[in-house]
C-alpha positions in Angstrom: 0.1 -0.1 0.1 1.3 3.4 -1.0 1.9 6.1 1.6 0.2 8.5 -0.9 -0.8 8.7 -4.6 -0.8 11.7 -6.8 -3.6 11.4 -9.3 -4.4 13.1 -12.7 -1.2 14.9 -12.8 1.0 14.8 -16.0 4.2 13.1 -15.6 7.2 14.9 -17.2 9.7 12.6 -19.1 7.5 9.2 -18.9 4.0 8.4 -19.8 1.3 8.4 -17.1 -1.1 10.5 -15.0 -0.4 9.2 -11.6 2.2 8.0 -9.3 2.5 6.4 -5.9 4.9 6.9 -3.1 5.7 4.3 -0.7 8.8 4.0 1.9 10.4 7.2 0.3 10.5 5.7 -3.5 8.3 6.0 -6.4 5.8 3.2 -7.0 3.0 2.3 -9.3 -0.3 4.2 -8.4 -2.4 2.4 -5.7 -5.9 3.1 -5.3 -5.7 2.0 -1.8 -3.1 4.6 -0.7 -3.3 6.0 2.9 -3.8 9.4 1.2 -4.8 10.3 -2.4 -4.5 13.9 -3.9 -6.3 14.4 -7.3 -4.4 17.0 -9.3 -7.3 17.2 -11.8 -5.2 17.4 -14.9 -4.0 20.9 -13.9 -0.4 20.2 -12.7 2.8 18.7 -14.1 4.9 16.5 -11.9 8.6 16.6 -12.4 11.6 15.1 -10.8 13.1 17.3 -8.2 15.5 19.5 -10.0 19.2 19.2 -9.5 21.9 22.1 -9.1 25.2 20.8 -10.0 27.3 23.8 -8.8 26.7 26.3 -5.9 28.7 27.9 -3.0 26.1 27.6 -0.2 28.0 30.1 2.0 28.2 32.8 -0.9 24.4 33.1 -1.6 23.8 36.7 -1.1 23.0 40.0 -2.8 23.8 42.2 -4.5 26.5 40.4 -6.8 29.9 41.5 -6.9 31.7 41.9 -10.4 34.2 43.8 -12.5 33.9 47.6 -12.9 31.8 48.8 -15.8 33.1 48.0 -19.2 35.8 45.7 -17.5 35.9 41.9 -17.2 38.1 39.4 -15.3 41.0 37.5 -16.6 40.6 34.6 -13.9 38.5 34.3 -10.7 41.3 35.4 -8.4 40.8 39.4 -8.7 37.1 38.7 -8.4 37.9 37.2 -5.2 39.8 40.2 -4.1 36.9 42.6 -5.1 34.7 40.3 -3.2 36.5 40.6 0.1 36.7 44.4 -0.3 33.0 44.9 -1.1 30.1 46.2 0.7 28.2 43.1 0.0 30.9 41.0 1.8 31.0 43.4 4.8 27.1 43.1 5.1 27.2 39.5 4.7 29.9 39.0 7.3 27.1 40.0 9.9 25.8 36.7 9.5 27.2 33.4 10.7 27.9 30.5 8.6 24.7 28.6 9.7 22.7 31.6 8.7 23.9 31.8 5.2 23.7 28.1 4.8 20.0 28.1 5.9 19.3 30.9 3.5 20.9 28.8 0.6 18.9 25.7 1.7 15.8 27.9 1.4 16.9 29.3 -2.0 17.0 25.8 -3.3 13.7 24.7 -2.1 11.7 27.5 -3.3 13.1 27.0 -6.8 12.1 23.4 -6.8 15.9 21.9 -6.2 16.1 19.0 -4.2 19.7 18.0 -4.7 22.8 20.5 -4.9 26.4 20.2 -4.5 28.0 23.0 -2.1 31.5 23.5 -3.6 33.5 23.6 -0.4 35.5 20.8 1.1 33.6 18.5 3.5 35.8 19.6 6.4 34.0 22.7 6.1 30.6 21.6 5.5 30.0 18.1 6.6 28.4 19.1 9.9 25.9 21.6 8.4 24.6 20.2 5.2 22.4 17.4 6.9 20.6 20.2 8.8 19.4 21.7 5.4 15.8 21.3 4.3 17.2 19.9 1.2 19.8 17.3 -0.1 23.2 18.8 -0.3 25.5 15.7 -1.3 28.6 14.8 0.9 29.7 12.1 -1.4 32.3 13.9 -3.6 35.9 14.5 -4.0 37.0 18.0 -4.9 39.7 20.5 -5.8 39.0 24.2 -5.8 40.6 24.6 -9.2 43.6 22.9 -11.2 46.1 25.9 -10.7 49.0 27.1 -8.7 46.9 29.8 -7.2 43.7 27.7 -6.3 42.6 27.6 -2.6 44.1 24.2 -1.7 41.0 22.8 -0.6 40.6 19.2 0.3 43.6 16.5 0.5 45.1 17.5 -2.9 43.9 16.6 -6.3 45.2 13.2 -6.8 44.0 12.1 -3.3 40.6 13.5 -3.4 40.0 11.9 -7.1 41.4 8.6 -5.6 38.7 8.7 -2.9 36.0 9.5 -5.5 37.0 6.7 -7.7 37.1 4.2 -4.7 33.7 5.3 -3.5 32.0 5.7 -7.0 31.5 9.5 -6.2 32.0 12.6 -8.5 35.3 14.5 -8.6 34.3 18.1 -8.8 36.6 21.0 -9.6 36.6 24.3 -11.2 38.3 24.1 -14.6 39.5 26.7 -17.1 37.7 29.6 -15.3 39.6 32.2 -17.0 42.2 32.9 -20.0 45.6 32.9 -18.3 48.1 30.2 -19.2 47.3 27.9 -16.3 43.4 28.3 -16.9 43.8 27.2 -20.5 46.0 24.4 -19.8 43.5 22.8 -17.2 42.5 19.8 -19.4 45.9 18.9 -20.1 47.0 19.0 -16.4 44.3 16.7 -15.4 45.3 14.3 -18.2 48.9 14.4 -17.4 48.2 13.4 -13.8 45.8 10.5 -14.9 42.6 12.0 -13.4 40.7 12.9 -16.5 37.8 10.3 -16.4 34.0 9.8 -16.2 34.1 10.6 -12.4 35.1 14.3 -13.1 32.5 16.9 -13.0 34.1 20.1 -14.4 32.8 23.4 -13.6 32.8 26.6 -15.9 35.2 25.4 -18.5 35.2 28.8 -20.4 38.7 28.5 -21.6 38.4 25.1 -23.3 40.0 24.7 -26.9 38.2 22.3 -29.5 40.9 19.6 -28.4 39.9 20.1 -24.8 36.2 19.5 -25.8 37.2 16.2 -27.6 39.3 15.0 -24.7 36.7 15.7 -21.9 34.2 13.9 -24.2 36.3 10.9 -24.9 37.0 10.6 -21.1 33.3 10.5 -20.4 33.4 13.5 -17.9 30.6 16.0 -17.2 30.4 19.7 -17.2 28.5 22.1 -15.0 27.5 25.2 -17.4 27.2 28.3 -15.0 26.3 30.9 -17.9 24.9 33.8 -15.9 28.2 33.9 -13.5 30.4 33.5 -16.7 29.0 36.4 -18.7 28.8 38.5 -15.3 32.4 37.9 -14.7 34.2 37.4 -18.0 31.7 38.3 -20.8 31.9 34.9 -22.3 30.8 31.4 -21.4 31.9 27.9 -22.6 31.6 26.6 -26.1 28.2 25.0 -25.1 27.0 24.1 -28.7 30.4 22.2 -29.2 30.2 20.4 -26.0 26.7 19.4 -26.7 27.5 18.0 -30.2 30.4 16.3 -28.8 28.2 14.3 -26.6 29.4 15.6 -23.3 27.0 15.1 -20.3 26.2 19.0 -19.9 24.5 19.9 -16.5 23.6 23.4 -15.2 24.8 25.1 -12.0 23.9 28.5 -10.7 27.2 29.3 -9.0 26.5 31.6 -5.9 24.4 34.4 -6.2 27.0 36.6 -5.5 27.8 36.3 -9.1 25.3 33.9 -10.5 21.5 34.1 -11.1 18.8 34.2 -8.3 18.1 30.4 -8.6 17.9 27.6 -10.9 14.7 28.4 -12.5 16.2 31.9 -13.5 19.5 30.1 -14.6 17.4 27.9 -17.1 15.7 30.7 -18.8 18.9 32.9 -19.0 20.8 29.7 -20.4 18.2 29.4 -23.3 18.1 33.1 -23.9 21.9 33.3 -24.2 22.2 30.3 -26.3 19.5 31.7 -28.7 21.5 35.0 -29.0 24.9 33.3 -29.4 24.0 30.8 -32.0 20.8 32.2 -33.7 19.0 28.8 -32.8 17.0 27.2 -30.1 18.2 25.0 -27.3 15.2 23.1 -26.5 13.4 23.0 -23.3 13.6 19.3 -23.2 17.4 19.5 -23.2 17.5 22.0 -20.7 15.1 19.7 -18.4 17.6 17.0 -18.9 20.5 19.1 -17.8 18.9 19.8 -14.6 17.5 16.0 -13.9 18.9 13.1 -15.4 22.2 14.5 -16.6 22.9 16.1 -13.4 22.2 12.7 -11.5 24.4 11.0 -13.9 27.1 13.7 -13.2 26.7 12.9 -9.3 26.8 9.2 -10.1 23.3 9.0 -8.7 21.3 8.3 -11.8 20.0 5.0 -10.1 18.4 7.0 -7.3 17.2 10.4 -8.7 16.6 12.3 -11.7 13.6 10.6 -13.3 10.3 9.6 -12.2 10.9 6.0 -12.6 9.5 3.4 -10.0 12.0 2.5 -7.6 13.7 6.0 -7.6 13.6 8.3 -4.7 10.3 10.2 -4.7 12.1 13.6 -5.2 8.9 15.3 -6.7 8.2 18.8 -8.2 4.6 19.6 -8.9 4.1 22.8 -10.9 0.9 24.3 -12.2 0.3 23.7 -15.8 0.3 26.8 -17.7 1.7 25.4 -21.0 0.8 22.5 -23.1 4.3 21.2 -23.2 5.7 20.1 -20.0 9.1 21.3 -20.7 8.2 24.6 -21.9 5.9 24.7 -18.7 9.0 24.1 -16.6 11.1 26.9 -18.6 8.2 29.2 -17.7 7.8 28.4 -14.3 8.4 30.9 -11.4 8.8 30.5 -7.7 5.2 31.2 -7.4 4.1 28.4 -9.5 5.4 25.7 -7.4 2.7 23.8 -6.0 4.3 20.9 -4.0 8.1 19.7 -3.4 9.1 16.5 -2.1 12.3 14.9 -0.8 12.5 11.0 -0.8 8.6 11.2 -0.4 8.5 13.6 2.5 6.9 17.0 1.7 9.0 19.8 2.0 6.8 22.8 0.6 3.2 22.9 -0.7 -0.3 24.3 -0.9 -2.3 23.5 1.9 -4.5 21.2 -0.2 -1.5 18.7 0.2 -1.9 18.6 4.0 -3.8 15.5 3.1 -0.3 13.9 2.8 0.0 14.5 6.6 -3.5 13.0 7.4 -5.0 16.6 7.2 -3.2 17.8 10.3 -0.8 20.5 10.1 2.7 18.8 11.0 5.0 19.8 13.7 8.3 21.3 12.5 6.5 23.2 9.6 5.5 26.8 9.3 3.2 28.7 6.9 4.1 31.6 4.6 2.3 33.4 1.8 3.7 33.1 -1.6 2.0 34.4 -4.7 -1.3 35.2 -2.6 -1.5 31.3 -1.4 -0.9 30.1 2.1 1.9 27.5 1.8 3.4 25.1 4.3 7.0 24.7 4.5 9.6 22.6 6.6 11.3 24.8 9.1 10.7 28.6 9.6 12.2 30.5 6.8 10.1 33.5 8.0 11.4 33.5 11.3 15.0 33.1 9.9 14.4 35.9 7.2 13.5 38.1 10.3 16.5 37.1 12.4 18.9 37.8 9.4 17.4 41.4 8.8 17.8 42.2 12.4 21.5 41.1 12.2 21.9 43.2 8.9 20.1 46.3 10.5 17.5 46.9 7.9 14.8 45.0 6.0 17.1 43.3 3.4 15.5 41.8 0.1 16.9 38.7 -1.0 15.1 37.9 -4.4 15.7 34.1 -4.1 13.2 34.2 -1.1 9.7 34.6 -2.5 7.7 35.9 0.6 7.8 38.9 3.0 8.1 38.1 6.7 5.3 40.0 8.7 7.4 42.8 9.7 6.3 46.6 10.2 7.3 48.8 7.2 10.6 50.5 8.0 13.7 51.3 6.3 14.4 48.6 3.8 16.6 48.0 0.8 14.6 48.4 -2.4 14.4 45.4 -4.5 15.4 47.7 -7.1 19.1 47.3 -6.3 18.9 43.4 -6.7 16.5 43.8 -9.7 18.9 46.2 -11.4 21.8 44.0 -11.1 19.7 41.1 -12.6 18.6 43.2 -15.5 22.2 44.5 -16.3 23.6 41.1 -16.6 20.6 39.9 -18.5 21.0 42.4 -20.9 24.3 41.2 -21.7 22.7 38.2 -23.1 20.6 40.1 -25.1 23.7 42.1 -26.5 25.9 38.9 -26.9 26.7 38.5 -30.6 26.3 35.3 -32.3 29.6 33.2 -32.3 30.5 32.0 -35.7 31.2 28.3 -35.5 31.4 28.1 -31.7 
């Protein structure tokens, strides 16, 4: 008997209009379920989304980038600018736990159930299990393959060996810039015998055509972070050639210190950028795969997450149906369109009509917020945390990845125009980005 069944939804990626959930996994629908919710043909059911690259301590606004008309050669001068910025000074009023909790809700409110926090486990292993979503701990990593990287972890060779021995991904920034070392990233990994199908390579904006060929042959994956790339470098990776080469391409947001507000925004941005670069469309279905099954494969979790197949973990995202095509519907979706999000069958966030999944009673450890005019239940108390953050900051800070407003008296507050203006400015670069001949 299923714990619950979602009836008359439209399943993205596989045929069917219903699914069941039992013992945290997807099972065939069962009319005898403890709870049955009828979606009445008005909602799509997707796998929970997967963000392959974020820095959860770094999610804060406004973004920090180069001076107008200038761009970075590598990530290093950005790091110096960040630490000298007002954003960093303001962010430093918050503790690590505050920032990680904000990031957990950034993921949750954009339909993300699985994310990688690109920091070493020595830094995050105690805090990631406290988040409302799944932040993976099973990975090896390096900050970047250069002499000036941040020397995270136990060294590239040891981290890669650990990943291989445990069937984990090995995750590293690579070719995030255009100096000699950045441009030699693939050759360096190849020279120390760690370019293989465990590798998840982030950014890759300095790749040559030969690099793309080598990465494809090795079976490595790539995390495409286009918004952050354009904001910092005014260029992104040779994404069309990577796709044509058969590389397993995924999408990451990077942190909101340089990246998009959330994964939903990143997906839309990436499609617009691709159209402007190449004069052709990147299909909504392809982007859907980049944030589901491709990402699961990059994390070496494709047997557990990434699709709505029976036996996989019930990471489910229910979104209001506004478009006939399920993939276009996802690409159009805003935070306000999410109706339900579950992690391994456990409801994290949803409309009150889904309280039937809790036998009709409002569960302990959850709270209520208002999003898009609807009262929603949510695991934990993000409104209380938002209020706490604002008190520490000293004014009513607006964070555009949180789609609600705590019940606070009107006072001096940062206008959302600051964050929105930053978003528009970077988005305009996509509109102005010239087509790349043969890229």
